[in-house]
C-alpha positions as CSV (number, residue, x, y, z in Angstrom):
1,M,16.5,1.8,-8.2
2,K,13.0,0.4,-8.2
3,L,14.1,-3.1,-8.9
4,L,16.8,-2.8,-6.2
5,F,14.0,-1.7,-3.7
6,S,11.5,-4.4,-4.8
7,E,14.0,-7.2,-4.4
8,F,15.1,-6.0,-1.0
9,I,11.5,-5.6,0.2
10,E,10.5,-9.1,-1.0
11,K,13.4,-10.6,0.9
12,A,12.7,-8.7,4.1
13,I,8.9,-9.5,3.9
14,A,9.9,-13.2,3.6
15,R,11.6,-12.8,7.1
16,A,8.6,-11.0,8.6
17,H,7.0,-12.2,11.9
18,Y,3.2,-12.5,11.9
19,E,1.0,-12.9,15.0
20,Y,-2.7,-13.0,15.4
21,D,-4.1,-11.0,18.4
22,D,-7.4,-12.6,19.4
23,S,-8.4,-9.8,21.6
24,V,-8.7,-7.3,18.8
25,K,-9.2,-9.8,16.0
26,H,-6.2,-8.4,14.0
27,W,-2.9,-9.7,12.5
28,A,0.3,-7.8,13.4
29,A,3.6,-8.1,11.5
30,W,7.2,-6.7,11.9
31,I,10.6,-7.2,10.7
32,E,13.4,-7.6,13.1
33,G,16.2,-5.1,12.7
34,F,13.9,-2.4,11.4
35,S,12.7,-0.3,14.1
36,G,9.2,1.1,13.7
37,V,8.4,-1.2,10.6
38,Y,5.2,-2.6,11.8
39,A,1.7,-3.2,10.3
40,Q,-1.6,-4.5,11.3
41,G,-4.9,-5.6,9.7
42,K,-7.7,-8.0,9.6
43,R,-6.2,-10.2,6.9
44,V,-2.7,-11.5,6.5
45,E,-2.4,-10.3,3.0
46,D,-3.5,-6.8,3.9
47,V,-0.8,-6.8,6.6
48,R,1.8,-8.0,4.2
49,Q,1.1,-5.3,1.8
50,E,1.0,-2.5,4.4
51,L,4.3,-3.9,5.8
52,A,5.9,-3.6,2.3
53,S,4.6,-0.1,2.1
54,V,6.0,0.9,5.5
55,L,9.3,-0.7,4.7
56,E,9.6,1.2,1.5
57,D,8.9,4.5,3.4
58,Y,11.5,3.5,5.9
59,L,14.1,2.8,3.2
60,L,13.5,6.1,1.3
61,T,13.4,8.1,4.6
62,S,16.7,6.5,5.8
63,I,18.5,7.1,2.5
64,W,17.3,10.8,2.6
65,E,18.7,11.1,6.1
66,G,21.9,9.2,5.4
67,R,21.2,6.4,7.8
68,R,22.6,3.0,7.4
69,I,20.0,0.3,6.3
70,P,20.7,-3.3,7.7
71,G,21.5,-5.5,4.6
72,F,21.0,-2.7,2.0
73,V,23.7,-1.4,-0.1
74,L,23.3,1.3,-2.9
75,P,25.2,0.7,-6.0
76,R,28.1,3.2,-6.5
77,R,27.8,5.3,-9.6
78,S,30.9,5.5,-11.8
79,H,31.7,8.9,-13.1
80,A,33.5,8.2,-16.3
81,K,35.4,11.2,-17.8
82,T,34.8,11.9,-21.4
83,A,37.2,13.7,-23.6
């Protein structure tokens, strides 16, 4: 499951939008399609790491609550019967 999350998060972070707000001297980042997944900070790398953490929390919460996640599919478990 960890690899599945990591791969999904890396791909989503690659699509993130970053903007510098000169009035507060901070970077902001968000990923379209993921309501509430947002981060801000003084350095782009800090924002990227925070955004990954927020997205991970979003994924776990969504799975727990049974919500659909855009572009994310959990692998089905096979329940093989043994004799």
